Every structure is written in C-alpha cells, then in structure tokens.
N, C-alpha and C positions, 0 to 999 in steps of 0.2 A: 479437354478442360474441366468439363462437368466433371467428370472422374476425381481430380485434383480437386474442387470444391467441395465437393463430398468426402472426400477423407481428410479435408481442413476441418470441416463439417466433425466427423464422426470424431477427428482427435482433441477437437476444442471441449465436445461435451463429454469424451472420458476425462479430460483434466477437471472440467465445471464438477463432475462427479466427483473424483477426487477430491478437491479443496473442500467442497458443501457437503461432504458425508455419506455416500453412499448410492445406491442406483434412482435416476430420475425416471418420473412417470413420463410418458407421451407428452401430457398436458402439462409435465413442468419442463419438461426441456424447451420448450418455447418461449418460457419465461428467464431461462437461464443465458449466461453468457460467462464470456472471461476476453477478459481485454491486458493485454502485455506491452508493454515499452521496455526498450533496453537505452541507457545513458551512458556515454561515457564521461566518465568525469574526474578529475586531476588528483584527488586525493587516493591515498590506498584503498583497498578494500577492506583492509583491517581496521584504518581509522572511521571509515564510514559505519560499518558493521556496530563497532563501537558505540558512536553516537544512537542508532536504532535500538541496539542492546541494552544498555545503560544508561544512556544519555538521554532520552526523551526529554527529558526537562529543560535542557537547552534551546528546542524552539522557539519559544517566545524570545528568547535575545537572539536567536537569528530568522525571525519571519514575524518583526513588531507589528509591521503593517496587518497582519492576518491571525496570529495567536497568543493572546492573552498569557493565557497558561496553561502548563501541564502538571496534574497532581497524581499522586500515586494512591491509590484509592484499599490496594489490598496486595498484601505479595511483597515482594524486592523488585527494584527497578529490570533487573539481568536475569528474570525468573519467571521460568513457562508457569504461568497460572494467574500473572499481577493483573490487578487491572486497573487503570489509570483513567481520567479525566482531561479532555482536551477541551478548553474554553477558547473560543474563538474572537475576537477582535471584533466580526461584523454580528450585532443582534440577531440577525438572521437566522445567522447558523447556528447562535445560540451553543452548546455544549454537548458533547458527545463522549458517552463512555466505551472504551473497548477491554478485550480481554488479551493476554498474548497465549496463544494456541500452543505456539512452538518455538522452540529455538534450538539451530541446527550450528554446534559451534565449527565444525568442520567443513560443513557447505557454506559457512557466513550467512545461513539466511535466518531469518524471523517471522512467524505469522503469528498476525492477530486479528478479530473480528470484530466488527462492531455490534455493540452491545445496547446502548440505548444513544438516541438522536433525533429528536422531532422531527428535524427535516429531512434527513435520507431517510428514517422511517417510515414518511408519506410514500417513499418511491418502493423500495426497496423492502424486502424481508429478511435478506441475507448480504452483508458485504463482508468481504473476506480479503485482506491484503499480505502476500509475501512479496518482503525486501529479500533479493541475494546480489552479492558482492562478489566479485571475479579481479583478479588481480589483471590488467591490462597493460602493456607498452609504460607509460611514464602517468601512470594512474591506476583507474580501476572500469570496471562495465558493472553497472546496477540494471540488474531485470526486476521491473515492479510488475508483478502479475495481480489482477484486481475481479475477481471473482463475484460475480452477484447472480441478486433470484429478484427479480421484479414482482412489483403485486398482481400488476396486470400487464395484458400484452401494448398497451397504448404508450406505458413509461420508455423514454428514451433508455441508454445503455448509460451508466455513469461515467460518461468523457469527459466531464467538466471536473469528476473527483479526479480521474485519474491525471487529469492535467495539474491537478493541486499535488497528488505527490510525488510528480515531476518537479514541481517548484520548492517541495523540501528537500529533494534530493539535491538540487541547486544550490539551495541555500545553507545546507551543510559540507558540501563541497567546500574545500579549499582555495581562497582568494588566490589570484594569478601570482607568478613569481614577480618580485620588483626586477624594473629593467625590461620586461618583457613586454610583446604585441598584444597578448592575451588579454580578454575584456573580464 
C-alpha cells in the first residue's frame, strides 16, 4: 500500500511540475498540489468546451447569485493569451483577473492562470485550472484539474475553489429534457 501511495504522490508531483512550469525544489514540493475531479454532464463535450473557450461572458447569466460580470481585458474570448476579469456578487470575493494559457481544440481543453485576486492571492502564489471535455454516452465527462502553490504550509488545499469550479460546470450544463425524471 505504501508503494502505491508513493507512486501516486510522485505522479501528482510530476503533474504539478508540468502545470506549474518546471522542476520544484524540495521546499516547494511541500507547498504544491493538484486537485482533480471528473463530472458527468448532459451537454455535449463540444457545447461545454465552446462555453469555456468562446463564451465565458455567459457565466453571469448562468450563475446570477455568484458572478456579477466577466469582462474581456485583452485579446479575444477564444484566444490564447486573452485576459479576463471575473467580478463576483460577494464583495468579499471581489474581482479576479486571469489569463488563458492554452487552448487545445483537438483535446477540447482550456488552461487558465489566476493573475490577480486579493482573496486567493492571500493564500496561494499560483492557481492554474485546466478544463477538459470528453464525449461520453448521452453527454460528456468534464475533468477539472486545479494546480496550486500555497504561500506557506499551514494554508489548506483550495478545495472550496474546486467546489466552485464544479458548480460552474453544473451551471453551464444544459437543463434536463422535458418529460424526464432528471433533476
């Protein structure tokens, strides 16, 4: 069992190094981590990828109680290098700026990195998110990967941010078909 845990830890560190941009020192390894979650959704992979890639400005309509606005600061919505500002309804969350680091149309994945945000930057020096979508049965599977680097060891993993990323996926998913018992 210990060998399996060691292998899993080594795999997580390798993934963290890849996402965070290079080799980590032993001191940094204690501050970084990767959270990953898979969610089955009703929408097609192509439709959800399109929202994340080209239409993030739809999130204020999809999540009225959480997101006030999403603005394009630089570039184009569907372009690598574009910068966006997310303004949250909760004033304590404030505004967060991110940059789209990569878009892979064939793999249906998009990666973005937090650039500014008072609340998350109090705890984390790096927050990087990858959304990837795969066709699956009557919808798709979405995999969300959140790589992070804490400012110090006492900071918890950003599980609340991962929960919010999953809520975003659920909000972007199409509603159940009429006449079904789905929620």
